[in-house]
C-alpha positions in Angstrom: 0.1 0.0 -0.1 1.3 3.4 -0.7 0.0 6.8 0.6 -2.2 7.5 3.6 -4.9 4.7 4.2 -8.4 6.3 3.9 -12.0 4.9 4.0 -15.0 6.3 2.1 -18.0 7.4 3.9 -21.3 8.2 2.4 -22.8 11.4 3.7 -26.3 12.1 2.2 -25.4 11.7 -1.6 -21.7 13.1 -1.1 -18.7 10.9 -1.0 -16.2 12.0 1.7 -13.0 10.2 3.0 -11.7 9.8 6.4 -7.8 9.5 6.6 -5.6 7.3 8.9 -4.7 8.8 12.2 -3.1 6.1 14.0 -3.5 2.3 15.1 -2.2 -0.3 17.5 -2.4 -3.9 18.6 -2.9 -4.9 22.1 -2.2 -8.3 23.3 -4.4 -9.4 26.2 -5.3 -12.8 27.9 -8.2 -13.0 25.3 -5.6 -12.7 22.1 -4.8 -9.6 20.0 -7.1 -6.6 19.5 -6.3 -4.1 16.8 -7.6 -0.5 16.8 -7.3 1.9 13.9 -8.4 5.6 13.9 -9.5 7.6 11.3 -10.4 11.4 11.1 -12.8 13.1 9.2 -13.5 17.0 9.6 -17.0 18.0 9.1 -17.7 20.6 6.4 -20.6 23.1 6.0 -23.6 21.1 4.7 -22.6 17.6 5.9 -25.9 16.6 7.1 -27.5 13.2 6.7 -30.7 12.6 8.4 -30.4 8.8 8.5 -26.8 8.8 9.6 -23.3 8.6 8.0 -22.3 5.1 6.7 -19.1 3.6 5.7 -19.2 2.0 2.3 -18.4 -1.8 2.1 -15.0 -2.4 0.9 -14.0 1.2 1.1 -10.6 0.8 2.6 -7.9 2.3 0.2 
């Protein structure tokens, strides 16, 4: 993979992208858990009455 990872968001009918911030893996007695954080800055007009969704297979 090259560049900054991102995921596609669907906000109303507009396509927006959240970019990778950080990630970590934590080993515990239950196994390894991974956490990845993505950031998105809300823009004027970003309103979706039924919620924001992440598009399937949208990890780039």
